[in-house]
C-alpha positions, 0 to 999 in steps of 0.5 A: 766051398772048395777054395784054397785061398782062406781070405776068399773063403772067409769073405764069401762066408760072410755073404753066404751067412747073410743069405742064411746058408749053411757053409762047409769050407775045404782048403784043398782038393782032397779034403773037399772031395772027402767031405762030399763023399761022406755026406753027398746028400747034405750039399745043395751046391758046390763052388770049386776052385780050379787051382787047388793043392793036393788034388786039382779042381778038374780031378775033383770035378770028375770024382764029384760027378762019379758020385752025383750027376745032378749036384750043381757045380760052379768052378772058380778060377783065375784062368780065363781061356776058352779051353779051360772053360770048355774042359771044366764044362766037359767035366761036369761044371754047370757054370764058370766064374773067373777071378777076381769076382764080385761076391754079390755076383757069385751069390746071384749065380748060385741062387740062379743055379739052385733055382734051376736045379730045384725046378729041373725034372728028376732023374730019368726013369726006365720009361721010354717014350713010345710015340710022338705024344710022349715027346715035348718037342717033335720036328721033322727030324728031332724029338725031345722028352723032358720026362726022360731027359732024352733027345733023338735026331732021326731016331738016334739018341744024342748021348751024354748030354749034361743037364745044362746041355739038355736045357739049352737044346730044349730051349732052342728046339722048342722055338725052331728057327727063332734066333736067341742072343747069348744074353737071352740064353743066359737068362732062359737057361741059366736064369740070370741076367747081367751077371753072366759071362757070354762065353759060358753059352759059347762053351756049352754050344760047342760041347752040345754040337760035338755030341749032336755031330756024333749022330747026324748033321748039325741042327744048332746054327750060328747067326753071326752077330746075333746068336744061335737057333735050332733048324733041322729043315736043311736035313730034308735035302740031305 
């Protein structure tokens, strides 16, 4: 836990130890990053405050992602604006919790994120899908492989997908035209219910759409007042 407020860190220590978790605390960005650099394989999850002395949380997140693209990362911050959330997610955060927060809620979010990390496929190998049989999702214009963690729109790879963006795209694409509410996506992709902030979904959708639009027309549609769906049938007339 990289958190400059020692009272918050000490309070969370009690809850973490109750779960029988081993905890390493750092009270500024530099020392937190250094602790991770020394033994990155020792850490199953990181909670990272945004406002830190010596090195800002955004900078720490960038450096952590240079070392590991897979370690789950939750950002903790008193800031509560969409732009901050999007920036944090863009820099590699898997989840975003605003202060003040309930310790029980944070523990639940950590458990959910860790479960997802444990069941996620391993890093992509050099194997490249050769035909439609190698893909888990195949539609008229879209293909996705959970083995290689790759997605293609009209044969062009959608680059730079984070683990959560890929899981979100997979969840939507394997049920074409089905509308998912934000609550459903929180449960299916983040694996938690009631604890989630729906803006987490919106921020991930925004970044996912930006990456899709770099290679072709938009296939993630908004159903106003309900949620989101995958639909590439409109591409047939374009």
